[in-house]
PDB file of N, CA, C and O in Angstrom:
ATOM      1  N   MET A   1      21.616 -10.694  28.895  1.00  0.00           N
ATOM      2  CA  MET A   1      20.420  -9.951  29.347  1.00  0.00           C
ATOM      3  C   MET A   1      20.217  -8.895  28.401  1.00  0.00           C
ATOM      4  O   MET A   1      21.180  -8.260  27.972  1.00  0.00           O
ATOM      5  N   ALA A   2      18.984  -8.646  28.023  1.00  0.00           N
ATOM      6  CA  ALA A   2      18.565  -7.551  27.070  1.00  0.00           C
ATOM      7  C   ALA A   2      18.562  -6.233  27.798  1.00  0.00           C
ATOM      8  O   ALA A   2      18.280  -6.132  28.992  1.00  0.00           O
ATOM      9  N   THR A   3      18.894  -5.222  27.008  1.00  0.00           N
ATOM     10  CA  THR A   3      18.909  -3.892  27.576  1.00  0.00           C
ATOM     11  C   THR A   3      17.544  -3.210  27.189  1.00  0.00           C
ATOM     12  O   THR A   3      17.153  -3.208  26.022  1.00  0.00           O
ATOM     13  N   HIS A   4      16.893  -2.680  28.133  1.00  0.00           N
ATOM     14  CA  HIS A   4      15.607  -1.929  27.835  1.00  0.00           C
ATOM     15  C   HIS A   4      15.872  -0.437  28.140  1.00  0.00           C
ATOM     16  O   HIS A   4      16.484  -0.052  29.137  1.00  0.00           O
ATOM     17  N   TRP A   5      15.338   0.385  27.165  1.00  0.00           N
ATOM     18  CA  TRP A   5      15.516   1.796  27.272  1.00  0.00           C
ATOM     19  C   TRP A   5      14.149   2.422  27.864  1.00  0.00           C
ATOM     20  O   TRP A   5      13.021   2.049  27.541  1.00  0.00           O
ATOM     21  N   LEU A   6      14.443   3.396  28.748  1.00  0.00           N
ATOM     22  CA  LEU A   6      13.332   4.087  29.423  1.00  0.00           C
ATOM     23  C   LEU A   6      12.901   5.311  28.518  1.00  0.00           C
ATOM     24  O   LEU A   6      13.600   5.754  27.606  1.00  0.00           O
ATOM     25  N   LEU A   7      11.739   5.770  28.863  1.00  0.00           N
ATOM     26  CA  LEU A   7      11.214   6.953  28.176  1.00  0.00           C
ATOM     27  C   LEU A   7      10.938   8.013  29.253  1.00  0.00           C
ATOM     28  O   LEU A   7      10.695   7.680  30.413  1.00  0.00           O
ATOM     29  N   LYS A   8      10.977   9.226  28.876  1.00  0.00           N
ATOM     30  CA  LYS A   8      10.555  10.315  29.838  1.00  0.00           C
ATOM     31  C   LYS A   8       9.088  10.543  29.702  1.00  0.00           C
ATOM     32  O   LYS A   8       8.587  10.574  28.578  1.00  0.00           O
ATOM     33  N   ASP A   9       8.369  10.706  30.777  1.00  0.00           N
ATOM     34  CA  ASP A   9       6.986  10.979  30.647  1.00  0.00           C
ATOM     35  C   ASP A   9       6.524  12.258  31.184  1.00  0.00           C
ATOM     36  O   ASP A   9       7.242  12.913  31.939  1.00  0.00           O
ATOM     37  N   ASP A  10       5.331  12.653  30.820  1.00  0.00           N
ATOM     38  CA  ASP A  10       4.698  13.798  31.373  1.00  0.00           C
ATOM     39  C   ASP A  10       3.448  13.144  32.072  1.00  0.00           C
ATOM     40  O   ASP A  10       2.448  12.926  31.388  1.00  0.00           O
ATOM     41  N   SER A  11       3.467  12.846  33.319  1.00  0.00           N
ATOM     42  CA  SER A  11       2.415  12.067  33.908  1.00  0.00           C
ATOM     43  C   SER A  11       1.088  12.799  34.028  1.00  0.00           C
ATOM     44  O   SER A  11       0.084  12.244  34.474  1.00  0.00           O
ATOM     45  N   ARG A  12       1.115  14.073  33.613  1.00  0.00           N
ATOM     46  CA  ARG A  12      -0.138  14.886  33.515  1.00  0.00           C
ATOM     47  C   ARG A  12      -0.924  14.467  32.310  1.00  0.00           C
ATOM     48  O   ARG A  12      -2.136  14.679  32.272  1.00  0.00           O
ATOM     49  N   GLN A  13      -0.303  13.893  31.340  1.00  0.00           N
ATOM     50  CA  GLN A  13      -0.915  13.491  30.073  1.00  0.00           C
ATOM     51  C   GLN A  13      -1.128  11.933  30.085  1.00  0.00           C
ATOM     52  O   GLN A  13      -0.128  11.215  30.080  1.00  0.00           O
ATOM     53  N   ARG A  14      -2.337  11.400  30.101  1.00  0.00           N
ATOM     54  CA  ARG A  14      -2.639  10.111  29.931  1.00  0.00           C
ATOM     55  C   ARG A  14      -3.638   9.968  28.844  1.00  0.00           C
ATOM     56  O   ARG A  14      -4.546  10.780  28.669  1.00  0.00           O
ATOM     57  N   ARG A  15      -3.439   8.898  28.110  1.00  0.00           N
ATOM     58  CA  ARG A  15      -4.377   8.634  26.961  1.00  0.00           C
ATOM     59  C   ARG A  15      -4.864   7.206  26.946  1.00  0.00           C
ATOM     60  O   ARG A  15      -4.167   6.288  27.378  1.00  0.00           O
ATOM     61  N   ASP A  16      -5.951   7.050  26.493  1.00  0.00           N
ATOM     62  CA  ASP A  16      -6.435   5.598  26.313  1.00  0.00           C
ATOM     63  C   ASP A  16      -5.643   4.930  25.247  1.00  0.00           C
ATOM     64  O   ASP A  16      -5.518   5.421  24.125  1.00  0.00           O
ATOM     65  N   PRO A  17      -5.048   3.670  25.656  1.00  0.00           N
ATOM     66  CA  PRO A  17      -4.263   2.995  24.644  1.00  0.00           C
ATOM     67  C   PRO A  17      -4.950   2.746  23.302  1.00  0.00           C
ATOM     68  O   PRO A  17      -4.280   2.529  22.292  1.00  0.00           O
ATOM     69  N   GLY A  18      -6.304   2.777  23.286  1.00  0.00           N
ATOM     70  CA  GLY A  18      -6.980   2.582  22.054  1.00  0.00           C
ATOM     71  C   GLY A  18      -7.090   3.802  21.165  1.00  0.00           C
ATOM     72  O   GLY A  18      -7.653   3.697  20.075  1.00  0.00           O
ATOM     73  N   THR A  19      -6.588   4.937  21.566  1.00  0.00           N
ATOM     74  CA  THR A  19      -6.716   6.154  20.845  1.00  0.00           C
ATOM     75  C   THR A  19      -6.023   6.015  19.465  1.00  0.00           C
ATOM     76  O   THR A  19      -4.861   5.615  19.390  1.00  0.00           O
ATOM     77  N   LYS A  20      -6.739   6.344  18.396  1.00  0.00           N
ATOM     78  CA  LYS A  20      -6.228   6.148  17.093  1.00  0.00           C
ATOM     79  C   LYS A  20      -5.502   7.396  16.417  1.00  0.00           C
ATOM     80  O   LYS A  20      -4.874   7.256  15.367  1.00  0.00           O
ATOM     81  N   ASP A  21      -5.616   8.605  17.058  1.00  0.00           N
ATOM     82  CA  ASP A  21      -5.000   9.826  16.464  1.00  0.00           C
ATOM     83  C   ASP A  21      -3.518  10.025  16.851  1.00  0.00           C
ATOM     84  O   ASP A  21      -3.140  11.028  17.455  1.00  0.00           O
ATOM     85  N   ARG A  22      -2.737   9.072  16.492  1.00  0.00           N
ATOM     86  CA  ARG A  22      -1.338   9.117  16.831  1.00  0.00           C
ATOM     87  C   ARG A  22      -0.471   8.597  15.714  1.00  0.00           C
ATOM     88  O   ARG A  22      -0.983   7.799  14.929  1.00  0.00           O
ATOM     89  N   PRO A  23       0.796   8.963  15.553  1.00  0.00           N
ATOM     90  CA  PRO A  23       1.567   8.492  14.456  1.00  0.00           C
ATOM     91  C   PRO A  23       2.041   7.018  14.776  1.00  0.00           C
ATOM     92  O   PRO A  23       2.084   6.557  15.917  1.00  0.00           O
ATOM     93  N   GLY A  24       2.365   6.388  13.715  1.00  0.00           N
ATOM     94  CA  GLY A  24       2.943   5.007  13.934  1.00  0.00           C
ATOM     95  C   GLY A  24       3.415   4.431  12.614  1.00  0.00           C
ATOM     96  O   GLY A  24       3.194   5.017  11.555  1.00  0.00           O
ATOM     97  N   PRO A  25       4.047   3.314  12.681  1.00  0.00           N
ATOM     98  CA  PRO A  25       4.634   2.754  11.429  1.00  0.00           C
ATOM     99  C   PRO A  25       3.607   2.176  10.532  1.00  0.00           C
ATOM    100  O   PRO A  25       2.469   1.936  10.934  1.00  0.00           O
ATOM    101  N   GLY A  26       4.009   1.946   9.299  1.00  0.00           N
ATOM    102  CA  GLY A  26       3.158   1.249   8.279  1.00  0.00           C
ATOM    103  C   GLY A  26       3.065   2.057   6.976  1.00  0.00           C
ATOM    104  O   GLY A  26       3.606   3.159   6.884  1.00  0.00           O
ATOM    105  N   PRO A  27       2.403   1.521   6.011  1.00  0.00           N
ATOM    106  CA  PRO A  27       2.238   2.214   4.731  1.00  0.00           C
ATOM    107  C   PRO A  27       1.626   3.570   4.855  1.00  0.00           C
ATOM    108  O   PRO A  27       0.572   3.737   5.467  1.00  0.00           O
ATOM    109  N   GLY A  28       2.295   4.556   4.266  1.00  0.00           N
ATOM    110  CA  GLY A  28       1.815   5.920   4.266  1.00  0.00           C
ATOM    111  C   GLY A  28       2.045   6.584   5.622  1.00  0.00           C
ATOM    112  O   GLY A  28       1.513   7.669   5.859  1.00  0.00           O
ATOM    113  N   LYS A  29       2.786   5.995   6.483  1.00  0.00           N
ATOM    114  CA  LYS A  29       3.098   6.563   7.790  1.00  0.00           C
ATOM    115  C   LYS A  29       4.512   7.235   7.780  1.00  0.00           C
ATOM    116  O   LYS A  29       5.335   6.949   6.911  1.00  0.00           O
ATOM    117  N   PRO A  30       4.758   8.107   8.744  1.00  0.00           N
ATOM    118  CA  PRO A  30       6.066   8.754   8.794  1.00  0.00           C
ATOM    119  C   PRO A  30       7.168   7.746   9.008  1.00  0.00           C
ATOM    120  O   PRO A  30       6.955   6.675   9.576  1.00  0.00           O
ATOM    121  N   ARG A  31       8.382   8.113   8.532  1.00  0.00           N
ATOM    122  CA  ARG A  31       9.633   7.366   8.771  1.00  0.00           C
ATOM    123  C   ARG A  31       9.991   7.658  10.295  1.00  0.00           C
ATOM    124  O   ARG A  31       9.790   8.774  10.777  1.00  0.00           O
ATOM    125  N   VAL A  32      10.489   6.689  10.977  1.00  0.00           N
ATOM    126  CA  VAL A  32      10.899   6.909  12.406  1.00  0.00           C
ATOM    127  C   VAL A  32      12.324   6.802  12.497  1.00  0.00           C
ATOM    128  O   VAL A  32      12.910   5.792  12.106  1.00  0.00           O
ATOM    129  N   ARG A  33      12.981   7.906  13.050  1.00  0.00           N
ATOM    130  CA  ARG A  33      14.405   7.832  13.245  1.00  0.00           C
ATOM    131  C   ARG A  33      14.807   8.943  14.315  1.00  0.00           C
ATOM    132  O   ARG A  33      14.088   9.922  14.514  1.00  0.00           O
ATOM    133  N   CYS A  34      15.955   8.731  14.960  1.00  0.00           N
ATOM    134  CA  CYS A  34      16.417   9.648  15.987  1.00  0.00           C
ATOM    135  C   CYS A  34      16.637  11.063  15.347  1.00  0.00           C
ATOM    136  O   CYS A  34      17.311  11.168  14.322  1.00  0.00           O
ATOM    137  N   PRO A  35      16.123  12.040  15.894  1.00  0.00           N
ATOM    138  CA  PRO A  35      16.405  13.390  15.344  1.00  0.00           C
ATOM    139  C   PRO A  35      17.798  13.906  15.504  1.00  0.00           C
ATOM    140  O   PRO A  35      18.208  14.883  14.876  1.00  0.00           O
ATOM    141  N   LYS A  36      18.571  13.175  16.424  1.00  0.00           N
ATOM    142  CA  LYS A  36      19.949  13.622  16.728  1.00  0.00           C
ATOM    143  C   LYS A  36      21.073  12.862  15.874  1.00  0.00           C
ATOM    144  O   LYS A  36      22.023  13.449  15.354  1.00  0.00           O
ATOM    145  N   CYS A  37      20.860  11.576  15.802  1.00  0.00           N
ATOM    146  CA  CYS A  37      21.899  10.761  15.104  1.00  0.00           C
ATOM    147  C   CYS A  37      21.319   9.969  13.859  1.00  0.00           C
ATOM    148  O   CYS A  37      22.063   9.346  13.101  1.00  0.00           O
ATOM    149  N   GLU A  38      20.053  10.026  13.709  1.00  0.00           N
ATOM    150  CA  GLU A  38      19.350   9.461  12.530  1.00  0.00           C
ATOM    151  C   GLU A  38      19.258   7.887  12.579  1.00  0.00           C
ATOM    152  O   GLU A  38      18.948   7.243  11.576  1.00  0.00           O
ATOM    153  N   TRP A  39      19.539   7.307  13.773  1.00  0.00           N
ATOM    154  CA  TRP A  39      19.384   5.894  13.984  1.00  0.00           C
ATOM    155  C   TRP A  39      17.891   5.517  13.763  1.00  0.00           C
ATOM    156  O   TRP A  39      16.995   6.209  14.247  1.00  0.00           O
ATOM    157  N   GLU A  40      17.652   4.445  13.048  1.00  0.00           N
ATOM    158  CA  GLU A  40      16.210   3.958  12.766  1.00  0.00           C
ATOM    159  C   GLU A  40      15.950   2.673  13.674  1.00  0.00           C
ATOM    160  O   GLU A  40      16.591   1.634  13.515  1.00  0.00           O
ATOM    161  N   PRO A  41      15.049   2.814  14.550  1.00  0.00           N
ATOM    162  CA  PRO A  41      14.682   1.629  15.315  1.00  0.00           C
ATOM    163  C   PRO A  41      14.027   0.544  14.476  1.00  0.00           C
ATOM    164  O   PRO A  41      13.277   0.824  13.541  1.00  0.00           O
ATOM    165  N   GLY A  42      14.340  -0.755  14.845  1.00  0.00           N
ATOM    166  CA  GLY A  42      13.732  -1.878  14.132  1.00  0.00           C
ATOM    167  C   GLY A  42      12.585  -2.432  14.891  1.00  0.00           C
ATOM    168  O   GLY A  42      12.294  -1.951  15.986  1.00  0.00           O
ATOM    169  N   ARG A  43      11.930  -3.396  14.385  1.00  0.00           N
ATOM    170  CA  ARG A  43      10.762  -3.954  14.990  1.00  0.00           C
ATOM    171  C   ARG A  43      11.052  -4.622  16.308  1.00  0.00           C
ATOM    172  O   ARG A  43      10.150  -4.742  17.138  1.00  0.00           O
ATOM    173  N   GLY A  44      12.311  -5.075  16.545  1.00  0.00           N
ATOM    174  CA  GLY A  44      12.636  -5.706  17.726  1.00  0.00           C
ATOM    175  C   GLY A  44      13.189  -4.834  18.821  1.00  0.00           C
ATOM    176  O   GLY A  44      13.515  -5.313  19.907  1.00  0.00           O
ATOM    177  N   ASP A  45      13.295  -3.535  18.533  1.00  0.00           N
ATOM    178  CA  ASP A  45      13.810  -2.632  19.583  1.00  0.00           C
ATOM    179  C   ASP A  45      12.671  -2.215  20.472  1.00  0.00           C
ATOM    180  O   ASP A  45      11.605  -1.809  20.010  1.00  0.00           O
ATOM    181  N   VAL A  46      12.928  -2.330  21.812  1.00  0.00           N
ATOM    182  CA  VAL A  46      11.868  -2.034  22.818  1.00  0.00           C
ATOM    183  C   VAL A  46      12.348  -1.105  23.932  1.00  0.00           C
ATOM    184  O   VAL A  46      13.540  -0.966  24.206  1.00  0.00           O
ATOM    185  N   TRP A  47      11.366  -0.490  24.546  1.00  0.00           N
ATOM    186  CA  TRP A  47      11.575   0.385  25.656  1.00  0.00           C
ATOM    187  C   TRP A  47      10.678  -0.033  26.765  1.00  0.00           C
ATOM    188  O   TRP A  47       9.756  -0.820  26.553  1.00  0.00           O
ATOM    189  N   MET A  48      10.919   0.473  27.953  1.00  0.00           N
ATOM    190  CA  MET A  48      10.145  -0.048  29.148  1.00  0.00           C
ATOM    191  C   MET A  48       9.514   1.141  29.793  1.00  0.00           C
ATOM    192  O   MET A  48      10.120   2.200  29.955  1.00  0.00           O
ATOM    193  N   CYS A  49       8.260   0.932  30.160  1.00  0.00           N
ATOM    194  CA  CYS A  49       7.390   1.913  30.899  1.00  0.00           C
ATOM    195  C   CYS A  49       7.616   1.753  32.356  1.00  0.00           C
ATOM    196  O   CYS A  49       8.158   0.751  32.823  1.00  0.00           O
ATOM    197  N   VAL A  50       7.185   2.776  33.089  1.00  0.00           N
ATOM    198  CA  VAL A  50       7.380   2.717  34.618  1.00  0.00           C
ATOM    199  C   VAL A  50       6.476   1.585  35.176  1.00  0.00           C
ATOM    200  O   VAL A  50       6.657   1.162  36.318  1.00  0.00           O
ATOM    201  N   CYS A  51       5.519   1.105  34.382  1.00  0.00           N
ATOM    202  CA  CYS A  51       4.625   0.051  34.800  1.00  0.00           C
ATOM    203  C   CYS A  51       5.307  -1.291  34.599  1.00  0.00           C
ATOM    204  O   CYS A  51       4.776  -2.330  34.989  1.00  0.00           O
ATOM    205  N   LEU A  52       6.491  -1.266  33.986  1.00  0.00           N
ATOM    206  CA  LEU A  52       7.320  -2.442  33.572  1.00  0.00           C
ATOM    207  C   LEU A  52       6.910  -3.134  32.306  1.00  0.00           C
ATOM    208  O   LEU A  52       7.450  -4.177  31.938  1.00  0.00           O
ATOM    209  N   HIS A  53       5.900  -2.507  31.614  1.00  0.00           N
ATOM    210  CA  HIS A  53       5.552  -3.135  30.327  1.00  0.00           C
ATOM    211  C   HIS A  53       6.641  -2.761  29.290  1.00  0.00           C
ATOM    212  O   HIS A  53       7.125  -1.629  29.253  1.00  0.00           O
ATOM    213  N   VAL A  54       7.019  -3.788  28.422  1.00  0.00           N
ATOM    214  CA  VAL A  54       8.083  -3.599  27.405  1.00  0.00           C
ATOM    215  C   VAL A  54       7.422  -3.664  26.079  1.00  0.00           C
ATOM    216  O   VAL A  54       6.641  -4.585  25.843  1.00  0.00           O
ATOM    217  N   TRP A  55       7.680  -2.751  25.199  1.00  0.00           N
ATOM    218  CA  TRP A  55       7.081  -2.755  23.822  1.00  0.00           C
ATOM    219  C   TRP A  55       7.898  -1.726  23.000  1.00  0.00           C
ATOM    220  O   TRP A  55       8.709  -0.937  23.483  1.00  0.00           O
ATOM    221  N   ASN A  56       7.575  -1.842  21.704  1.00  0.00           N
ATOM    222  CA  ASN A  56       8.242  -0.810  20.750  1.00  0.00           C
ATOM    223  C   ASN A  56       7.383   0.451  20.825  1.00  0.00           C
ATOM    224  O   ASN A  56       6.249   0.444  20.346  1.00  0.00           O
ATOM    225  N   THR A  57       7.863   1.463  21.375  1.00  0.00           N
ATOM    226  CA  THR A  57       7.113   2.668  21.662  1.00  0.00           C
ATOM    227  C   THR A  57       6.594   3.314  20.406  1.00  0.00           C
ATOM    228  O   THR A  57       5.646   4.094  20.496  1.00  0.00           O
ATOM    229  N   PHE A  58       7.177   3.034  19.176  1.00  0.00           N
ATOM    230  CA  PHE A  58       6.724   3.666  18.006  1.00  0.00           C
ATOM    231  C   PHE A  58       5.534   2.880  17.439  1.00  0.00           C
ATOM    232  O   PHE A  58       4.898   3.354  16.498  1.00  0.00           O
ATOM    233  N   ASP A  59       5.226   1.744  17.957  1.00  0.00           N
ATOM    234  CA  ASP A  59       4.082   1.045  17.522  1.00  0.00           C
ATOM    235  C   ASP A  59       2.755   1.754  18.028  1.00  0.00           C
ATOM    236  O   ASP A  59       1.666   1.533  17.497  1.00  0.00           O
ATOM    237  N   THR A  60       2.916   2.557  19.015  1.00  0.00           N
ATOM    238  CA  THR A  60       1.684   3.155  19.684  1.00  0.00           C
ATOM    239  C   THR A  60       1.887   4.642  19.793  1.00  0.00           C
ATOM    240  O   THR A  60       1.121   5.277  20.518  1.00  0.00           O
ATOM    241  N   GLY A  61       2.874   5.271  19.122  1.00  0.00           N
ATOM    242  CA  GLY A  61       3.046   6.725  19.216  1.00  0.00           C
ATOM    243  C   GLY A  61       3.399   7.176  20.615  1.00  0.00           C
ATOM    244  O   GLY A  61       3.045   8.288  21.004  1.00  0.00           O
ATOM    245  N   GLY A  62       4.099   6.333  21.398  1.00  0.00           N
ATOM    246  CA  GLY A  62       4.589   6.860  22.698  1.00  0.00           C
ATOM    247  C   GLY A  62       3.606   6.555  23.792  1.00  0.00           C
ATOM    248  O   GLY A  62       3.781   7.024  24.917  1.00  0.00           O
ATOM    249  N   VAL A  63       2.559   5.775  23.504  1.00  0.00           N
ATOM    250  CA  VAL A  63       1.482   5.477  24.534  1.00  0.00           C
ATOM    251  C   VAL A  63       1.716   4.085  24.970  1.00  0.00           C
ATOM    252  O   VAL A  63       1.799   3.190  24.129  1.00  0.00           O
ATOM    253  N   CYS A  64       1.837   3.827  26.347  1.00  0.00           N
ATOM    254  CA  CYS A  64       2.003   2.523  26.846  1.00  0.00           C
ATOM    255  C   CYS A  64       0.721   1.748  26.662  1.00  0.00           C
ATOM    256  O   CYS A  64      -0.337   2.214  27.083  1.00  0.00           O
ATOM    257  N   PRO A  65       0.778   0.588  26.051  1.00  0.00           N
ATOM    258  CA  PRO A  65      -0.438  -0.185  25.857  1.00  0.00           C
ATOM    259  C   PRO A  65      -0.974  -0.794  27.094  1.00  0.00           C
ATOM    260  O   PRO A  65      -2.123  -1.234  27.148  1.00  0.00           O
ATOM    261  N   SER A  66      -0.091  -0.823  28.155  1.00  0.00           N
ATOM    262  CA  SER A  66      -0.596  -1.534  29.412  1.00  0.00           C
ATOM    263  C   SER A  66      -1.272  -0.487  30.279  1.00  0.00           C
ATOM    264  O   SER A  66      -2.379  -0.751  30.749  1.00  0.00           O
ATOM    265  N   CYS A  67      -0.690   0.684  30.527  1.00  0.00           N
ATOM    266  CA  CYS A  67      -1.250   1.642  31.527  1.00  0.00           C
ATOM    267  C   CYS A  67      -1.738   2.897  30.938  1.00  0.00           C
ATOM    268  O   CYS A  67      -2.356   3.696  31.640  1.00  0.00           O
ATOM    269  N   GLY A  68      -1.488   3.139  29.620  1.00  0.00           N
ATOM    270  CA  GLY A  68      -2.001   4.310  28.909  1.00  0.00           C
ATOM    271  C   GLY A  68      -1.172   5.589  29.100  1.00  0.00           C
ATOM    272  O   GLY A  68      -1.573   6.664  28.655  1.00  0.00           O
ATOM    273  N   ARG A  69      -0.082   5.472  29.727  1.00  0.00           N
ATOM    274  CA  ARG A  69       0.783   6.708  29.966  1.00  0.00           C
ATOM    275  C   ARG A  69       1.350   7.155  28.616  1.00  0.00           C
ATOM    276  O   ARG A  69       1.795   6.358  27.790  1.00  0.00           O
ATOM    277  N   GLN A  70       1.305   8.464  28.448  1.00  0.00           N
ATOM    278  CA  GLN A  70       1.773   9.143  27.255  1.00  0.00           C
ATOM    279  C   GLN A  70       3.223   9.552  27.524  1.00  0.00           C
ATOM    280  O   GLN A  70       3.483  10.300  28.466  1.00  0.00           O
ATOM    281  N   TRP A  71       4.166   9.075  26.714  1.00  0.00           N
ATOM    282  CA  TRP A  71       5.581   9.389  26.881  1.00  0.00           C
ATOM    283  C   TRP A  71       5.888  10.523  25.989  1.00  0.00           C
ATOM    284  O   TRP A  71       5.568  10.462  24.802  1.00  0.00           O
ATOM    285  N   THR A  72       6.506  11.586  26.497  1.00  0.00           N
ATOM    286  CA  THR A  72       6.788  12.811  25.717  1.00  0.00           C
ATOM    287  C   THR A  72       8.181  12.871  25.208  1.00  0.00           C
ATOM    288  O   THR A  72       8.446  13.651  24.293  1.00  0.00           O
ATOM    289  N   GLU A  73       9.128  12.077  25.750  1.00  0.00           N
ATOM    290  CA  GLU A  73      10.493  11.994  25.247  1.00  0.00           C
ATOM    291  C   GLU A  73      11.009  10.543  25.169  1.00  0.00           C
ATOM    292  O   GLU A  73      10.638   9.706  25.992  1.00  0.00           O
ATOM    293  N   THR A  74      11.823  10.268  24.224  1.00  0.00           N
ATOM    294  CA  THR A  74      12.375   9.023  23.948  1.00  0.00           C
ATOM    295  C   THR A  74      13.911   9.056  23.877  1.00  0.00           C
ATOM    296  O   THR A  74      14.500   9.958  23.281  1.00  0.00           O
ATOM    297  N   GLN A  75      14.558   8.024  24.518  1.00  0.00           N
ATOM    298  CA  GLN A  75      15.991   7.926  24.492  1.00  0.00           C
ATOM    299  C   GLN A  75      16.417   7.094  23.329  1.00  0.00           C
ATOM    300  O   GLN A  75      15.905   5.999  23.098  1.00  0.00           O
ATOM    301  N   CYS A  76      17.376   7.634  22.586  1.00  0.00           N
ATOM    302  CA  CYS A  76      17.916   6.830  21.380  1.00  0.00           C
ATOM    303  C   CYS A  76      18.805   5.697  21.947  1.00  0.00           C
ATOM    304  O   CYS A  76      19.524   5.881  22.929  1.00  0.00           O
ATOM    305  N   ARG A  77      18.730   4.563  21.313  1.00  0.00           N
ATOM    306  CA  ARG A  77      19.481   3.373  21.704  1.00  0.00           C
ATOM    307  C   ARG A  77      20.837   3.492  21.178  1.00  0.00           C
ATOM    308  O   ARG A  77      21.709   2.797  21.698  1.00  0.00           O
ATOM    309  N   ARG A  78      21.152   4.323  20.163  1.00  0.00           N
ATOM    310  CA  ARG A  78      22.475   4.406  19.604  1.00  0.00           C
ATOM    311  C   ARG A  78      23.287   5.594  20.235  1.00  0.00           C
ATOM    312  O   ARG A  78      24.422   5.379  20.662  1.00  0.00           O
ATOM    313  N   CYS A  79      22.772   6.733  20.294  1.00  0.00           N
ATOM    314  CA  CYS A  79      23.494   7.937  20.806  1.00  0.00           C
ATOM    315  C   CYS A  79      23.160   8.243  22.213  1.00  0.00           C
ATOM    316  O   CYS A  79      23.836   9.061  22.838  1.00  0.00           O
ATOM    317  N   HIS A  80      22.129   7.616  22.761  1.00  0.00           N
ATOM    318  CA  HIS A  80      21.684   7.723  24.188  1.00  0.00           C
ATOM    319  C   HIS A  80      21.063   9.171  24.493  1.00  0.00           C
ATOM    320  O   HIS A  80      20.736   9.493  25.635  1.00  0.00           O
ATOM    321  N   GLU A  81      20.937   9.959  23.465  1.00  0.00           N
ATOM    322  CA  GLU A  81      20.348  11.323  23.718  1.00  0.00           C
ATOM    323  C   GLU A  81      18.803  11.248  23.809  1.00  0.00           C
ATOM    324  O   GLU A  81      18.183  10.338  23.258  1.00  0.00           O
ATOM    325  N   TRP A  82      18.229  12.180  24.483  1.00  0.00           N
ATOM    326  CA  TRP A  82      16.791  12.279  24.626  1.00  0.00           C
ATOM    327  C   TRP A  82      16.253  13.292  23.648  1.00  0.00           C
ATOM    328  O   TRP A  82      16.830  14.357  23.429  1.00  0.00           O
ATOM    329  N   SER A  83      15.079  12.911  23.044  1.00  0.00           N
ATOM    330  CA  SER A  83      14.379  13.829  22.119  1.00  0.00           C
ATOM    331  C   SER A  83      12.905  13.794  22.390  1.00  0.00           C
ATOM    332  O   SER A  83      12.397  12.808  22.924  1.00  0.00           O
ATOM    333  N   PRO A  84      12.208  14.836  22.039  1.00  0.00           N
ATOM    334  CA  PRO A  84      10.720  14.725  22.165  1.00  0.00           C
ATOM    335  C   PRO A  84      10.267  13.633  21.209  1.00  0.00           C
ATOM    336  O   PRO A  84      10.687  13.548  20.056  1.00  0.00           O
ATOM    337  N   HIS A  85       9.374  12.794  21.762  1.00  0.00           N
ATOM    338  CA  HIS A  85       8.891  11.601  20.912  1.00  0.00           C
ATOM    339  C   HIS A  85       8.365  12.013  19.607  1.00  0.00           C
ATOM    340  O   HIS A  85       8.640  11.335  18.617  1.00  0.00           O
ATOM    341  N   LEU A  86       7.643  13.049  19.512  1.00  0.00           N
ATOM    342  CA  LEU A  86       7.060  13.464  18.205  1.00  0.00           C
ATOM    343  C   LEU A  86       8.121  13.833  17.209  1.00  0.00           C
ATOM    344  O   LEU A  86       7.854  13.802  16.008  1.00  0.00           O
ATOM    345  N   ASP A  87       9.387  14.204  17.671  1.00  0.00           N
ATOM    346  CA  ASP A  87      10.412  14.621  16.776  1.00  0.00           C
ATOM    347  C   ASP A  87      11.040  13.414  16.049  1.00  0.00           C
ATOM    348  O   ASP A  87      11.792  13.591  15.091  1.00  0.00           O
ATOM    349  N   TRP A  88      10.730  12.191  16.507  1.00  0.00           N
ATOM    350  CA  TRP A  88      11.244  10.940  15.846  1.00  0.00           C
ATOM    351  C   TRP A  88      10.459  10.683  14.572  1.00  0.00           C
ATOM    352  O   TRP A  88      10.920   9.902  13.740  1.00  0.00           O
ATOM    353  N   TYR A  89       9.357  11.264  14.383  1.00  0.00           N
ATOM    354  CA  TYR A  89       8.575  10.907  13.167  1.00  0.00           C
ATOM    355  C   TYR A  89       8.922  11.921  12.009  1.00  0.00           C
ATOM    356  O   TYR A  89       8.697  13.127  12.106  1.00  0.00           O
ATOM    357  N   GLU A  90       9.471  11.343  10.940  1.00  0.00           N
ATOM    358  CA  GLU A  90       9.825  12.217   9.839  1.00  0.00           C
ATOM    359  C   GLU A  90       8.861  12.043   8.728  1.00  0.00           C
ATOM    360  O   GLU A  90       8.672  10.948   8.199  1.00  0.00           O
ATOM    361  N   VAL A  91       8.223  13.183   8.362  1.00  0.00           N
ATOM    362  CA  VAL A  91       7.193  13.040   7.342  1.00  0.00           C
ATOM    363  C   VAL A  91       7.870  13.148   5.937  1.00  0.00           C
ATOM    364  O   VAL A  91       8.783  13.957   5.767  1.00  0.00           O
ATOM    365  N   ASP A  92       7.444  12.367   4.964  1.00  0.00           N
ATOM    366  CA  ASP A  92       7.965  12.438   3.662  1.00  0.00           C
ATOM    367  C   ASP A  92       7.562  13.689   3.037  1.00  0.00           C
ATOM    368  O   ASP A  92       6.370  13.992   2.985  1.00  0.00           O
ATOM    369  N   PRO A  93       8.508  14.464   2.540  1.00  0.00           N
ATOM    370  CA  PRO A  93       8.159  15.836   1.873  1.00  0.00           C
ATOM    371  C   PRO A  93       7.047  15.671   0.785  1.00  0.00           C
ATOM    372  O   PRO A  93       6.220  16.564   0.601  1.00  0.00           O
ATOM    373  N   ASP A  94       7.049  14.463   0.043  1.00  0.00           N
ATOM    374  CA  ASP A  94       6.165  14.292  -1.077  1.00  0.00           C
ATOM    375  C   ASP A  94       4.728  14.116  -0.509  1.00  0.00           C
ATOM    376  O   ASP A  94       3.762  14.474  -1.182  1.00  0.00           O
ATOM    377  N   GLU A  95       4.575  13.543   0.778  1.00  0.00           N
ATOM    378  CA  GLU A  95       3.264  13.284   1.318  1.00  0.00           C
ATOM    379  C   GLU A  95       2.758  14.578   2.068  1.00  0.00           C
ATOM    380  O   GLU A  95       1.555  14.772   2.240  1.00  0.00           O
ATOM    381  N   ALA A  96       3.714  15.438   2.500  1.00  0.00           N
ATOM    382  CA  ALA A  96       3.350  16.701   3.240  1.00  0.00           C
ATOM    383  C   ALA A  96       2.653  17.684   2.299  1.00  0.00           C
ATOM    384  O   ALA A  96       1.882  18.510   2.786  1.00  0.00           O
ATOM    385  N   ALA A  97       2.862  17.651   1.058  1.00  0.00           N
ATOM    386  CA  ALA A  97       2.303  18.630   0.069  1.00  0.00           C
ATOM    387  C   ALA A  97       0.918  18.553  -0.136  1.00  0.00           C
ATOM    388  O   ALA A  97       0.368  19.317  -0.930  1.00  0.00           O
TER     389      ALA A  97
END
């Protein structure tokens, strides 16, 4: 049985899943890794929303594509620590200049 990791939410914040102004993986995008242990999630790593939708939270910047809930904290699958979702995105210093 696969393990799914939950996210902490701030249910006061909801966004349309189609919103484009959020970080995510891809060319020219920030590197994603745990701010506590530096574990880097792979494409197959998934988390579960309270609506029971399962997806890679970094594909959408912490927004559930099913219900639109904005997740503010993410639990690391390696160290099991919680960190603010946005702290997982590491900007390349060369691109920040």
